[in-house]
N, C-alpha and C positions, 0 to 999 in steps of 0.2 A: 647630713650635710650642713654645714652653717655656712658661712659670709664671712669673707678673711676682706677688710681692707689693706692694701698695701701700697709700697713707696719704696720706687727701686729707682736707681739712677742705670742709663744705661752707658757702652763704652766712650759715647763722647762726653758724658760729661752730663749728660739732659738729666733731671729729673720727672719721672713718671708716676701717676698713680692711678689706682684703679680698685675693683671689686672683685673677687674670685670663690667661688665655691669650693670648698675641698673639705677632706674629712679632718685635716690638722693644719699647723702652720708649717709643719716641716714639708710637705707636699705641695704648698703654696710656693715655699723658696724654691724646691725644683723645677718645677713649671716654671719659674721668672728665668731662673740661671740657664735654663732651657731655651727661653727665647734671649739670651746675650744680656740678660738685665739681671745686677748686682741687688739684694733684698738690702733696701735700711730700714723698714720697718713694715714689719706683719701685723694685723692687731683684728683680735675678731668682734666682728659688727653683732651690736645686741638685736635681739628680735624684736621689730615693731609690732604694734599687734593695730591693723587699720581696717575699721569696720565698713565694708562695702556691698551695699545691696545693690546685686543685680552689675550691668558692666560698668567701668568708669569712661569708656571711649562711646561718646555719640556714632551713632552710623556717619553722619556727613563727615566726620574726622576721619573715619574710617578708609572712607571713600578718598577722601582727601590722601591720605597717606598712602594707600593702594595707588593711586594713578602718579602721584610722585615717587615712589619708589620704583613703579614699571619704565618711568621715563628715565631714571638713572640708569637702571641696571639695562635697559637698551643701549644708553649712552656708553656704557663697556667699563662703567664705572665699577669697583669692586663692590661685593655686598656688605662686606665692614665699614666703608667708609661710608656707604648709602645710607646704614641705620647710625651710623656716629651722626652724619648731618642733619638726618629727620627727626634724632631724640636729641637737638639742641637749637630747634627752631622753631616745635610745637609748641602750640599757648597752654595743652592741659599736659602738669606736671605729670601725672599718673601715670598717661600714656609714654611721656618721655623718658620715666624710670622704668617702665616696664620695655622700652625701647632697646633703652641700654645694657638692663639685664641681659635681653638676648642678643647683645653684641657681643658682653663677655663670654656669652655659652658658645657662639660662633667661633670667637677668638681660642679658646680654649679646646677645639675641635669638633664640637657639637652642629649637623645639619640647621637648618633654619628651619624647617619645618618641624624639628625636634624642641626648637627652641620655643619657635609658635604655641605648640603643644603643653608647652609649661604654664602658658596663660588661656585657661579653656574659658573666664568670663570675658574674654577680648574676642581670641579668635576659636571660632566653632569647629566641631569636625570637618562642615565643609572647605571650610579656609584652609585648616591643614592641610588636608588629604591632596584639595588643589595644587597647592605648593608644593607641595612633595612629587605632587605627577610633573609638574612644572622644572621640579628638581633632577627627576631620573630622565626625563626626556629633554632638557637643555633649552628650554622654552618658559623658562620663570617670567620674562617682561609681558610675553602673549597672555599666562596664564593670570598674571596680574590686571592686566586690561578685561580681560573676562570677568574676572574677580568684581572688580568696581560698576560694570555695567550690570551685573546680576546685584549685588548689593543698592546699586540706584533704585533699580525694578525692584527690589524685593521694600525697600523703603517705601516708596512711590505708592506701592500696593497698600501697606500698613497706613499711610496717612489718608488713604480713598476712606479705610475702612474705619478708622478712627474719626476720621469729618465727618461721613455719615451718620456716628451713632451722638456725636455733641449735640447735637440742637435737639433729639428727641429725647434724651438723657437730663438736656437744661429744661426743658419745657415740663417734663415729668417731676423735676422739682419744686419749678414755683408752681405746678400743679397742688402737689403736698402743701407745701408754705399756704398756697391761698386757702386750701380748704381745711387746712387747721385752725385758720387765723378767723375764718367766716364760723368754724364750731366753735373756737373758742372764745370769740370776744363779740362775733357780731349779732350771732343769732342770740344768744344769753341778753345783750342788751334789748333786741327787739321782745323778746319774753319779757321781760320789767316792764318795759311799754304796757303791753298789753295786760298785764297785772293790773296796771296801774287805773286802765279803762276799766276795768272788771269783767273784759267778754272773755276769758281765757276760754270758758267752757265752750262757746259759741265759736270757737275758731274754726276757721276750713280744714277738711282732712288734710289735704298736704302742708298745711303750715303747723298742724300737732303732728307729723311724720316727724318734719325736719329738726322741730325742737325737741322731739324724744331723741334723736340721732346724737343731738347736739346732746343732752342731757345725759345719754349713756355714755358718750364719748368723753366728757369733763370728770361722770360719778369711777368709772374703769380706767382712767389716761394710765396709770401705772400698770396696769394690767395690762392695757393694748401694748403700750412700750414693750415689755416684757416681753411680749407675745412676738410681734414685730422684732426687735432685738433674737430671739432665739431663735424667728425664722432665717434671719441673714444668716446668722451664725452655722445655723444648720446645713442651710444651702451651702454656704463656704467649706464646712469640713465635711461635707459628702463630696464637693467638686475635688478634694483634695486625695480622696480613698478611690482606689482603680473602679471599683465597680458605679461610684457615684461619677467620675469622669467619663465613664464610658456610657452610661446615662444621657449625659446633659451633651455628649458631643452628639450622641444618635439624635438626641433630641434638637440640637441644633440644624442636624442637616434636614429633619423632615418639617421642621416647620412651615406653615404656609407660604409665608412672604419671604420671612428671614432665609428658610432652608436653600432654594435655587441661589442663592448670592453667598451663601457659606459654601454650597459645591464647588462655586466658579471660581472662589479663592483658593480652594482646598485643589484643583486643577490646576490652576496657575501656577503657584507655588510647586505641584508635584514635577509638570512637564519642564519648566524652567530649572530647577536643582538639577532635577534629572541630566536635560539636556547638558548642562552645563560643565558637570561632571564627567557623562560621556565623552562630550568633544573636548575634554580635556585630557585624555587619557586613562583615566579611573575606572579599574575593572567594573562590569555593569552589576556583579554582585555587594561588592563594599559601597559601590552609589547607591545603590538601594537601601541598602542598613543604613546610608547617612540620609536619605530622602525623609525615608522613614518617618528617624527622630527629629527633623526639621518640618516634620509636616504640620504639626502644631494639634492635631485632631486624632485621637486615638483610633477611631471606626477606622479612618482613612492609613494610620501604621499601619493597624494589622491588617488591612487588606495588600499594601504594598509587602507586609515580611510572608504573607498567605502566598502571594506570587514569585518572590523571592525562593522560597523554598520550591517553587512547582519548575522555577528555570534553574537550580541547582541541578534537579532531577534531569534535567535535558530538554522540557520543553521551553517555548517559545513565552514571551512575555504577556501578547494579546489574550487568549484564549484563559486564564489562570486568572487577568484583571475582569476580563468579561463577566467571569463566573462571582467575581464577588459583591457585583451591582453597586458598587461605590462610582464610577467613574461611567460618564456616559456612554452609549455607544459608539458615536459620533468619535470622541476621542481615541477609541479602544482600538476602532479600525484602522484610523491614522497611523497607531501607533503598530496596529501589524504589518502595513504598506511598507511602515519605516523601517522595520525589522527585515521583510521581504529585500527592499532594495540596496539592505548595507547603508543607510541614512539615516539611523534612527535620531543621534543627536542635532540634525538637522529638523528633523519633524516635530520633535520633541518641541525645538525652541519657537519653531511656527505654530505650532498649539497654543502654547505660553502667551505668542503676542495675539493670536486671534483671542483667548481667555481674558488675558489683562484687560483688551479692549471692553468684551462684555462684563467685566467688574466695573470697569468705567459707566456702563450706560445702566448694570442694573442697580447699582450704587448710587446713581442721581435720579432712575426712576423709585426707588425707595426713598430716597430724602422726599420728592416733590410728593408723594402718597401720603407719608408720616405726617408731611407738617400740616395739611388740611385735617388729618384724623386726629391729633392733637389737639389744633386749635377747637375742634368741635367739641372733643372730648371736653377740656377745660371750658370752655362758652355754654356747653351743657348744662355741668352741674352748677357752674355758679350762675347760670339762667334761672335755674329750678329753685334754687335757695333764694335769689332777689325775688321772685313770682311768690312763691311762697310767704316771705314777711311782709310783701308789699300788699296781696292781697286784701287782706284783712281791714288794711289801714284805707285802701279804695274804698272798701263797704262800709266804712264808718263816715267817710267821707260823704258816699252818698245817701247814707244816711241824715246828716246836716243837713245836705243842700235840701234833701224833701221836708224835712221838719220845718 
């Protein structure tokens, strides 16, 4: 199906322009006539090749769009008019273009949710299914408000995790740079100085050891670089494979310090997403399928799919969730209570609130623990190198004073 740019006149002589998807120009003209428009010009649009990595719309922009859209719908504005207003006032031109395409799709008789589904990089399955539930239930404004809250909480959760990782990664990079500089320039300079004094054979053991590491690093620099690059590439490749991703995701969940934080993040994301979907009227099996895809961890995703299979057989959610061993017993018991009382969505949102606070505390504790550990790590390496280099100088100075 191609895109056609058209120009037509209304009955009162007003010139209108737009873009329409159709198989041929005749179909475009017939659709325009059905809208009481007299076609003047219909031209096939050339294909545009835009390379976009990831979503062209930031989460913050999506939240603003959703909240504004919900306010307009609640005020009684028609859907097409809302899309027309929002597509003309945003700063993101790519997002404006997407909204205009959705508006045209709706004008041609399509549903709003199907129009969103045509742009999966911007509107994921969760977004589309919630909007579809809102359309069917006539509560689109309420659903959009829930979506805005969900996106904001999800963004906050991601920001916390990324913020916790920035400092350790930065310190590690600094540590690597310092070690490379010392091995490449500082230690060789001291070695030349010791050689000039003629006491290279009488150096302390720790000094010889550090100089030996420096010489080995310089002599095998390209081999070490290739091994390092190959190792990083192998890890990256393994992460892209099904088995490799499962191995790394399981490792993330079982690591001594990071594992509990990752597990809490997974629980918070699972309960918040499922609670939002169920509270919006999405059937539980469809909701669990969406939650599995949005979990971000294949171990958690597998556990959710196994639970969905048991629910499909007529069982409750709590028992198979407990059998997976992925979710904490307290979470499973609270979900069981929610099922028994018929308020599962409210219970899931309460669990999400609790675990999001737990993530706050865990991330802060992790950051406060990593900071001194990284400083001790760098200080220890630099201290050992400095002691090894200055020890012979102190010995030489002592001998000179004695003489």
